[in-house]
Backbone bond lengths (Angstrom), bond angles and torsions (degrees), N, CA, C in turn:
res aa  C-N    CA-C-N  psi(-1)  N-CA   C-N-CA  omega(-1)  CA-C   N-CA-C  phi
1 M - - - 1.442 - - 1.525 108.67 -
2 S 1.335 116.61 135.38 1.461 119.61 177.16 1.528 109.20 -121.07
3 V 1.308 114.33 150.29 1.458 120.71 179.46 1.512 107.77 -119.16
4 E 1.322 115.88 129.10 1.463 120.43 179.43 1.531 108.99 -96.23
5 L 1.308 116.07 126.18 1.462 121.24 176.22 1.518 108.52 -102.50
6 R 1.305 116.36 140.11 1.454 120.49 177.90 1.521 108.24 -143.92
7 P 1.323 116.87 156.35 1.468 119.31 176.03 1.528 110.06 -66.58
8 L 1.334 115.70 150.71 1.462 119.98 176.18 1.521 110.47 -71.59
9 R 1.323 115.54 143.72 1.462 120.39 174.49 1.521 109.24 -79.90
10 R 1.314 116.73 159.00 1.466 120.72 -179.58 1.529 111.93 -58.25
11 D 1.338 117.48 -39.79 1.465 119.33 -179.62 1.524 111.79 -66.39
12 E 1.321 117.85 -29.43 1.458 120.51 175.93 1.529 110.40 -69.72
13 L 1.324 117.03 -39.61 1.462 120.61 177.99 1.518 110.54 -65.51
14 T 1.322 117.53 -40.86 1.459 121.83 179.29 1.526 110.13 -63.33
15 L 1.317 117.62 -41.60 1.450 121.35 178.54 1.525 110.07 -60.27
16 D 1.336 116.90 -46.97 1.455 120.15 179.63 1.519 111.14 -62.22
17 A 1.323 118.24 -40.81 1.459 121.90 178.79 1.521 109.78 -64.82
18 G 1.316 116.87 -38.07 1.462 120.54 178.29 1.514 112.49 -65.04
19 I 1.312 116.74 -39.99 1.465 120.84 177.84 1.521 109.79 -64.97
20 A 1.321 117.51 -44.53 1.466 121.12 178.74 1.523 110.87 -62.96
21 A 1.321 117.37 -42.84 1.467 120.99 -179.97 1.524 110.57 -63.35
22 R 1.325 117.16 -41.14 1.463 120.29 179.81 1.528 110.37 -65.37
23 A 1.318 117.30 -39.49 1.463 120.48 178.99 1.521 111.02 -63.20
24 L 1.317 117.40 -36.64 1.457 120.64 179.96 1.524 112.07 -81.92
25 R 1.322 118.25 -19.00 1.464 121.30 179.22 1.521 110.45 -79.76
26 D 1.314 117.30 -40.90 1.458 121.75 -177.85 1.527 110.00 -72.90
27 D 1.326 116.39 159.00 1.461 120.40 176.74 1.526 108.17 -74.46
28 P 1.321 117.14 109.87 1.463 119.47 -175.09 1.528 112.81 -78.57
29 K 1.303 114.21 157.52 1.452 123.71 173.58 1.521 106.57 -134.08
30 T 1.324 117.09 142.93 1.456 118.99 178.61 1.516 110.35 -151.73
31 D 1.315 115.30 153.31 1.461 120.31 174.63 1.528 110.50 -111.32
32 K 1.340 116.78 11.82 1.466 121.21 -178.06 1.525 110.20 -115.76
33 P 1.323 117.75 121.56 1.466 120.23 -179.32 1.529 113.28 -56.50
34 E 1.328 118.04 -34.62 1.466 119.96 -179.33 1.531 111.30 -66.43
35 N 1.328 117.56 -27.56 1.466 120.11 176.83 1.523 111.44 -72.69
36 V 1.342 117.19 -32.85 1.463 120.35 176.65 1.527 108.72 -59.37
37 A 1.321 117.34 -45.94 1.472 121.51 178.41 1.529 110.47 -61.10
38 F 1.326 117.79 -39.85 1.463 121.48 178.47 1.524 110.63 -61.15
39 Y 1.329 117.32 -50.15 1.464 120.62 -177.83 1.527 111.96 -66.00
40 R 1.314 117.85 -31.77 1.467 119.78 177.80 1.523 111.10 -61.88
41 K 1.317 117.42 -29.83 1.474 120.83 176.89 1.525 111.25 -62.15
42 F 1.337 116.83 -21.67 1.459 121.98 -179.68 1.533 111.31 -107.07
43 D 1.327 115.90 25.88 1.471 123.96 174.46 1.528 115.18 71.07
44 F 1.317 118.62 19.42 1.461 120.10 173.48 1.524 108.70 -81.59
45 T 1.326 116.32 148.90 1.459 121.39 174.10 1.530 108.18 -124.44
46 V 1.315 115.15 149.72 1.458 120.43 177.36 1.523 107.28 -75.59
47 V 1.335 116.41 125.75 1.463 120.74 -179.09 1.525 111.97 -112.08
48 G 1.311 116.38 -3.24 1.455 118.62 178.05 1.512 111.90 176.32
49 E 1.309 114.29 169.15 1.456 121.53 174.67 1.519 107.87 -130.47
50 A 1.313 115.42 147.71 1.462 120.61 178.25 1.519 108.49 -144.61
51 A 1.304 116.34 151.23 1.461 120.97 173.51 1.521 107.45 -92.30
52 V 1.321 115.92 116.17 1.460 121.62 178.66 1.524 107.26 -112.07
53 L 1.315 115.84 112.27 1.471 121.81 -175.65 1.532 110.72 52.92
54 G 1.325 115.20 39.18 1.463 120.50 177.55 1.514 114.70 80.57
55 T 1.320 118.56 6.70 1.462 122.36 -178.90 1.522 109.62 -113.12
56 A 1.333 116.78 130.86 1.465 120.61 177.61 1.524 108.81 -62.60
57 T 1.324 116.11 131.62 1.459 122.11 -178.91 1.518 108.76 -132.07
58 W 1.328 117.24 131.56 1.452 122.48 178.68 1.530 108.88 -93.77
59 L 1.319 116.09 134.71 1.454 122.50 177.91 1.526 106.95 -105.82
60 M 1.330 117.21 132.62 1.462 121.04 -174.48 1.524 111.70 -125.66
61 Y 1.333 114.53 159.82 1.456 120.73 -178.78 1.524 108.88 -152.84
62 R 1.324 115.74 152.37 1.460 121.48 167.05 1.518 107.21 -145.83
63 E 1.292 115.57 157.94 1.466 120.81 178.17 1.528 109.16 -62.38
64 P 1.327 117.79 139.82 1.470 120.10 177.81 1.518 111.05 -59.89
65 R 1.306 115.82 147.00 1.463 121.62 175.63 1.509 109.02 -153.05
66 A 1.296 114.90 156.93 1.467 120.07 -179.54 1.526 110.07 -70.74
67 L 1.312 115.31 141.84 1.465 120.75 175.90 1.513 108.98 -103.90
68 P 1.329 116.72 144.03 1.467 118.80 176.72 1.530 110.62 -65.12
69 I 1.290 116.25 142.75 1.467 121.19 177.79 1.523 107.90 -89.01
70 P 1.337 116.39 122.90 1.487 118.60 -177.86 1.514 112.46 -66.95
């Protein structure tokens, strides 16, 4: 079996950037402490905790802001 590697096209990079931007725009939720630290780097704050299917989950929020258009 062989695998062909190729450079990403610009439209593929834009799609990935769009997915990342949408994830950071929406109010995130996570059950992993390391993700809380990640989101804090983008000015999110923990606004609550909830048990989801018995798992502690942190709810986060940040003030809306404009995102750069790629």
